[in-house]
C-alpha positions in Angstrom: 0.0 0.0 0.0 1.4 3.4 -0.9 2.4 5.8 1.9 0.0 8.5 0.9 -3.0 6.1 0.5 -6.3 7.8 1.0 -9.3 5.6 1.4 -11.9 6.7 -1.2 -15.4 7.8 -0.1 -17.0 5.0 -2.1 -15.9 2.3 0.4 -17.8 4.1 3.3 -21.3 2.6 3.8 -24.1 4.3 5.6 -24.9 3.4 9.2 -27.5 0.7 10.0 -30.2 2.9 11.5 -30.1 6.2 9.4 -28.3 5.0 6.3 -26.1 8.2 6.5 -22.5 8.4 5.5 -22.1 11.4 7.7 -23.2 9.3 10.7 -20.8 6.5 9.7 -17.9 8.9 9.6 -18.8 10.4 13.0 -19.1 6.9 14.6 -15.7 6.1 13.2 -14.3 9.2 14.8 -16.1 8.3 18.1 -14.8 4.8 18.0 -11.9 3.9 20.4 -9.7 0.8 20.1 -11.7 -0.6 17.2 -14.9 -1.0 19.2 -17.4 0.0 16.6 -20.5 -1.6 18.2 -19.8 0.3 21.4 -19.5 3.6 19.4 -22.7 2.9 17.6 -24.5 2.2 20.8 -23.2 5.4 22.3 -24.3 7.4 19.2 -27.8 5.8 19.0 -28.4 6.3 22.7 -27.4 10.0 22.3 -29.8 10.3 19.4 -32.6 8.8 21.5 -31.9 11.4 24.2 -32.0 14.2 21.6 -35.3 12.8 20.3 -36.8 13.0 23.8 -35.5 16.6 24.2 -36.4 18.0 20.7 -39.9 16.8 19.7 -40.5 18.7 16.4 -37.2 17.9 14.6 -35.9 14.4 13.8 -32.7 13.6 15.6 -30.8 13.0 12.4 -31.6 16.6 11.4 -30.4 17.8 14.8 -27.1 16.0 14.3 -26.6 17.3 10.7 -27.4 20.9 11.8 -25.1 20.6 14.8 -22.2 19.6 12.6 -23.0 22.4 10.1 -23.0 24.9 13.0 -19.6 23.8 14.2 -17.8 23.7 10.8 -15.2 26.5 10.6 -15.1 28.6 7.4 -11.5 30.0 7.9 -8.6 29.1 10.1 -5.1 30.4 10.7 -2.0 28.5 9.4 1.6 29.3 10.3 3.6 30.5 7.3 7.3 31.2 7.6 8.4 34.2 5.5 12.0 35.6 5.7 12.7 34.3 9.2 9.4 35.5 10.7 6.4 33.2 11.3 3.0 34.7 10.5 -0.5 33.4 11.3 -2.1 33.5 7.9 -5.9 33.2 7.6 -6.9 30.6 5.0 -10.2 29.0 3.9 -10.8 25.5 5.1 -11.5 22.6 2.7 -14.9 20.8 3.1 -13.3 17.6 4.3 -11.2 19.4 6.9 -14.2 21.4 8.0 -16.1 18.2 8.7 -13.1 16.6 10.4 -12.6 19.6 12.7 -16.3 19.7 13.5 -16.3 16.1 14.5 -13.1 16.5 16.5 -14.3 19.6 18.4 -17.7 18.0 19.3 -16.1 14.8 20.5 -13.3 16.6 22.5 -16.0 18.8 24.2 -18.0 15.7 25.0 -15.0 13.8 26.3 -13.9 16.6 28.6 -17.1 16.6 30.6 -16.6 13.9 33.1 -19.0 12.2 35.5 -21.8 11.1 33.2 -22.2 8.4 30.5 -20.6 9.3 27.2 -24.0 9.1 25.4 -25.4 11.7 27.7 -22.3 14.0 27.3 -22.5 13.6 23.5 -26.2 14.3 23.4 -25.7 17.4 25.5 -22.9 18.7 23.2 -24.8 18.0 20.0 -27.9 19.7 21.4 -25.8 22.7 22.4 -24.2 22.8 19.0 -27.6 22.6 17.4 -28.6 25.7 19.4 -25.3 27.5 18.4 -23.8 27.3 21.9 -21.4 25.1 23.8 -17.7 24.4 23.9 -17.4 23.2 20.2 -19.1 26.5 19.0 -16.8 28.5 21.2 -13.8 26.7 19.6 -15.1 27.7 16.1 -15.6 31.3 17.2 -12.0 31.5 18.6 -10.7 30.2 15.2 -12.7 32.8 13.4 -11.6 35.6 15.7 -8.0 34.5 15.2 -8.4 34.7 11.5 -10.1 38.1 11.7 -7.3 39.4 13.9 -4.6 38.2 11.5 -6.4 39.5 8.3 -3.4 41.8 7.7 -1.3 38.8 6.8 -3.8 37.4 4.3 -1.5 38.5 1.4 1.0 35.7 2.5 -1.6 33.0 1.5 -0.2 31.6 -1.7 
């Protein structure tokens, strides 16, 4: 297998309950030590909790909207120019937006200790759906950093 092998999207199948590739990717990010059934159980339990909390919107739509709300549009990247390092704001590719959103949601859920993971995940997804919570704060910080360093945008080549 080549070093830079990138698994194509076509190999990814939808999850058993919703048939969504986005859910499959999220469950794969949630999974630890190859325990996919455990990750699926955590995710589906979180969706059941969201379903009880939000009556008028299906839980899959809550999940999709939460991920969309957390996706960053721009981020800063370090660029070395003439011995100085600048934080240059750059647009984020779609795949990286999704990966960052997943990572921020899961990090925020994992930081909250003392409750089952399904409960922590449902709380964080619900907060992201309502445009609040730790993952949204992380997105806002990234956007503020990019806005503050807009003067260095001409280094983005």
